[in-house]
N, C-alpha and C positions, 0 to 999 in steps of 0.2 A: 180249649177247643181248637183243633187244627183248622186250616183253611178249607172251606168247602166251596166248590164252584160247579158250574154247568149242570144244574139239575134238569132232569128230563122225566116227566111224568108218563107212566105207561098209558096206553090207550084206554084201559078200563079204570085208571086212577088208583089201582091197588098197590103199585110199586113206584118207587122213585129211584132212578139211577143217577149217580152224581160222582164227581171226582173229589177225593179228599187228599189234600197235600200229604205226601209221604206214604200214602197207602195205595193210590191209584183209584180204580173204579170200585164203587160200592153200590149195592142194591138194597134198598130199604123196603121191607114189607110193611105197609102202613097199618094193616090190621094187627099184626103180632108185635110190631116194633123190632123184629129181627133184622139185623144188617149182615149181609154177606160181603166180605171184602174179597174181590176177585183176585185169585192168585196169578193168573196169566190172561191177558198181557198186563204188565206192571206199569209201564210208562205211558199211561193213557193221556191223550191231549184232546181238547175240544169236547163239545157236548155229545153224550151218547145218543144214538138214534134207535128208537123202538120200532120194530116191524109193525105194520098195521094191525096184525092180529094179536100183538103183545107177547108173542111167543119167543122173540129173539131181540137181541141188542147188537147193534153194529157200533164199533168205536174206531177211532184213530189212535194208534199207539206207535211208539218209537223204540220197541224192544230190540230191533235188528239193525239199527243205524239210521235208515230212512223211516219216515212215517208210513205205516201200512194200515190196511183195513182188516179188522177181525170181526167175526160174528160169533155170538155165544147164545146159550139158552137164556131165557128170561130170569133164571135164578143166578146168572153170572157164572155158571159153570160150563165146562167143555168148550173153551174158546177154540175157534178155527181160524187160522191165518188165511185170508182170501187173496191177498196180494203180497208179492215180495219181488222187488226188482230194483232197477237203477233209478227209478223216479220216486218222488215223494207223493203219496196218495193220502187224501184225508177228507174230512167233512162229509161222511156218508149220509145219504138221504134215500129212504126206501120209496119204491113206486107204490101207488095205492093198492095194487094187487099183491104186493110182497114178493114178486117174482124177480125183481132186479133192484140194484142199488146204484145210484149215481154218486160219483166221487170226483173230487178235484185232483188233477194230476199235475205236478209241478216239476219242471226240469230247470236247469240253469238259465234257459233262454225262453221258456214259454209256460203257459198254463192251459190246460184243456179240461173238458168234462169227459170222463169215461163212464160208460154204463156197464156194470158187471151183471151179466145175464146168466141164465142156466144154473142158478144157485140152489134150486129145490133139492137136488140130491145131497148137497152139502148140508143144508138145514136138517134133512132127514138123518144124516150121519151124526150131527150134534145130538139129536134126540136119542139115537141108538148108541151113543157113546163110542162110536168107532173112531179110529185115528186117521185123519187125513192130513197130509203135510202142507201142501200149498195149492191154491186155486189160482190159475193164471188166465185172465180174460184177454181176448183180443182187443186191441184198442179200437174203440168206437167213439171217437170224441169230436167235439166241435171246439175249435180254438176260441179262447176268450180274449 
């Protein structure tokens, strides 16, 4: 059995998202026992974060050099890259209303908290299976 880490239970308790060494993010349906191994992103780091309604998962992944934030459907499909830039972004946390995500942003000289807002159209795109390339949020951070 490979290394399993960072389990996160969905708000309704029906699914568990976790990271399996060598495979990346996996989503287990507790009722059926079915496991989906997420194809993209592959290099997932840290605990997955479920949206308050359980419809989406946000993760930190390092597929493009720096760590970035991805959001996908609760089934682990249709990942959307929300950030991609010169800073490392990670550890997503959803707002209680599911309308924004707080992330830690790290540069060589500082750390800040950024709030990704206006993500509703991007969540809709995940459900509609449209392709969106990159969401870039204006920096709205407080230095740590």
